[in-house]
C-alpha positions as CSV (number, residue, x, y, z in Angstrom):
1,M,18.5,-18.8,8.7
2,Y,19.2,-18.1,5.1
3,T,21.1,-20.6,3.0
4,P,22.3,-20.1,-0.6
5,Y,21.0,-23.6,-1.4
6,G,17.4,-22.5,-1.1
7,S,17.8,-19.8,-3.7
8,N,19.7,-22.2,-6.0
9,A,16.9,-24.7,-5.7
10,Y,14.3,-22.1,-6.4
11,A,16.3,-21.0,-9.5
12,Q,16.4,-24.6,-10.7
13,V,12.7,-25.0,-10.3
14,D,12.1,-21.7,-12.1
15,L,14.4,-22.7,-15.0
16,Q,12.8,-26.2,-15.3
17,S,9.3,-24.6,-15.4
18,K,10.4,-22.2,-18.2
19,L,12.0,-25.1,-20.1
20,A,9.0,-27.3,-19.8
21,G,6.6,-24.7,-21.2
22,A,8.9,-23.3,-23.9
23,T,8.5,-23.7,-27.6
24,P,11.5,-24.8,-29.7
25,H,11.8,-21.1,-30.8
26,Q,11.9,-20.0,-27.2
27,L,14.5,-22.7,-26.3
28,I,16.9,-21.3,-28.9
29,T,16.3,-17.8,-27.5
30,M,17.2,-19.2,-24.1
31,L,20.4,-20.7,-25.5
32,F,21.4,-17.3,-27.0
33,D,20.7,-15.6,-23.6
34,G,22.7,-18.3,-21.7
35,A,25.7,-18.0,-23.9
36,H,25.6,-14.2,-23.8
37,N,25.3,-14.3,-20.0
38,A,28.3,-16.7,-19.7
39,I,30.4,-14.5,-21.9
40,L,29.6,-11.3,-19.9
41,R,30.4,-13.1,-16.7
42,A,33.7,-14.5,-18.2
43,N,34.6,-10.9,-19.0
44,I,34.1,-9.9,-15.4
45,Y,36.3,-12.7,-14.2
46,F,39.0,-11.6,-16.7
47,T,38.9,-8.2,-15.1
48,N,38.9,-9.7,-11.6
49,G,41.7,-12.1,-12.4
50,N,39.6,-15.1,-11.3
51,I,41.1,-17.6,-13.8
52,A,39.1,-20.6,-12.6
53,R,35.7,-18.9,-12.8
54,R,36.6,-17.3,-16.1
55,G,37.4,-20.8,-17.5
56,E,34.1,-22.1,-16.2
57,M,32.1,-19.4,-17.8
58,L,33.9,-19.7,-21.1
59,S,33.4,-23.5,-21.0
60,K,29.7,-22.9,-20.4
61,A,29.5,-20.5,-23.3
62,I,31.3,-22.9,-25.6
63,N,29.1,-25.8,-24.4
64,I,25.9,-23.8,-25.2
65,I,27.2,-22.8,-28.6
66,D,28.4,-26.3,-29.6
67,N,25.9,-28.6,-27.9
68,G,22.9,-26.3,-28.0
69,L,23.0,-23.8,-30.9
70,R,25.2,-25.9,-33.3
71,A,23.5,-29.2,-32.4
72,S,20.0,-27.7,-33.1
73,L,20.9,-26.7,-36.7
74,N,18.6,-28.4,-39.3
75,H,20.8,-29.2,-42.3
76,D,17.9,-30.7,-44.1
77,I,15.9,-27.5,-44.5
78,D,18.5,-25.1,-46.0
79,K,21.9,-26.7,-46.2
80,S,23.6,-23.4,-47.1
81,I,22.3,-21.4,-44.1
82,A,22.9,-24.3,-41.8
83,A,26.5,-24.8,-43.1
84,D,27.2,-21.0,-42.7
85,L,25.8,-21.0,-39.1
86,D,27.8,-24.2,-38.3
87,S,31.0,-22.5,-39.4
88,L,30.2,-19.3,-37.5
89,Y,29.4,-21.3,-34.3
90,E,32.7,-23.2,-34.7
91,Y,34.5,-19.9,-35.1
92,M,32.9,-18.5,-32.0
93,S,33.8,-21.6,-29.9
94,R,37.4,-21.6,-31.2
95,T,37.8,-17.9,-30.5
96,L,36.5,-18.2,-27.0
97,L,38.9,-21.1,-26.3
98,M,41.8,-19.1,-27.7
99,A,40.9,-16.0,-25.7
100,N,41.1,-18.1,-22.5
101,L,44.3,-19.9,-23.5
102,Q,46.0,-16.6,-24.5
103,N,44.6,-14.7,-21.5
104,D,43.1,-12.1,-23.8
105,P,39.6,-10.8,-23.1
106,T,39.4,-8.7,-26.3
107,P,37.8,-11.4,-28.5
108,L,35.0,-11.9,-26.0
109,T,33.4,-8.6,-27.1
110,H,33.6,-9.6,-30.8
111,V,32.1,-13.1,-30.2
112,D,29.3,-11.6,-28.0
113,E,28.5,-9.0,-30.7
114,L,28.2,-11.8,-33.3
115,L,26.0,-13.8,-30.9
116,M,23.7,-10.9,-30.1
117,K,23.2,-10.1,-33.8
118,L,22.1,-13.7,-34.4
119,A,19.9,-13.6,-31.3
120,T,18.2,-10.4,-32.5
121,T,17.6,-11.9,-35.9
122,W,16.3,-15.1,-34.3
123,K,13.9,-13.1,-32.1
124,E,12.5,-11.3,-35.1
125,I,11.5,-14.6,-36.7
126,T,7.8,-15.5,-36.3
127,P,7.6,-19.2,-35.5
128,R,5.0,-21.2,-37.4
């Protein structure tokens, strides 16, 4: 008999394996991908009218942006770039929160485009 718990357990093990073997550069890439995925899913839940799941996905995206991407900024290397990215991440989080509160999916596309531009740039960087 098939249970959804088996596939969830497998996904968890797969994710843990990827995390354990990832470089810091790859971990940031995974954060970008996770936030992107959460925003896409939130947009689907906006369309379907599923307010609870929409809120979960937007909270997940905000959490990844704030506690992953923002928290990983190194303000000691280049204060100007880190400060600019910090402001941009704060803007993204605030915009996602307001989209949810105002029941307006339009800003999700804007935030996702910004996020994907950063992700593309990040992926082009060659780690040392």
